[in-house]
C-alpha positions, 0 to 999 in steps of 0.5 A: 830376725835376731839382732846379729848374725855371726859368721866366721869373719863378719857380723851381720846386723840390721842396718841403721840410720847411723850406718848411712854415711859409711854405706854411702861412702862405700857406694860412691867408690868406683868399684861399687858404684859401677855395680850398684850405681845410685843418684847424685845424692848417695845418702838419700839412695842408701836411706831409701834402701833402708826404708824399702819394705821389700828388702831387708838391709844388713850392715856387714861389720868386720873388726868393729867397723861397717864394711858394706851391706848385704840385702835379702828379700823373699818371694812368699807365694807358696808355690814359688817361695824362695829368697834372694841376696845382694851384697856390696863391700868396701873395696879396701876389704876385697879379697879377704873372704868377707863377702863369702862369709857374709853370703854364707852367714845370711844363706844359713839364716835364710835356710835354717831360720826362715825355712827357704829351700832355695836362694838366688843371686845374680852377679854380672857375668863380667864379675868373676870375683863375685861368681867365685865367692858365691860358688864357694858357698854352694851357689851354682850357675843356672844361666845367663840373663842376656841384657839383664842390667843397664850399666853406668855407661847406658849399655845393657850387660848380661847377668848370671843367675845362680841358685843354692838349694838348702842341701847344697850350702857349703859350711866351712 
């Protein structure tokens, strides 16, 4: 992967050890923790994300500071090849189009540079802001995955499987 991917608003670069404190702080905000959770030691949790060989974690930068992370991974089996994305942003920058820009920027890279024809993302069904954001990039609902993810309260919650085919990417 190139060192930095440039979007209209954000830059995406490989997350580094120096980013862990900022990412751990973001992950402990109530809005992010509700979706991403983590253990009692968020610093270790984020450090583990950066070491995960199955996922690439990129720092999302806006106006010179780290405001979140976006991750991607891929299924490499030729008959099922596709990529997947997940993202979290500091609530202080929500509503500015940064998430949409980050997802679009990474999707463009995964399609153009990595050769993926399909990308999936799986927001919670009760997260309309994320669903709207992904739809602006061209992701379409595939279906509801019932009792897909356990919430912080211990109950199961539904997820929405969305996918994007390469030719459906909406450039802006």
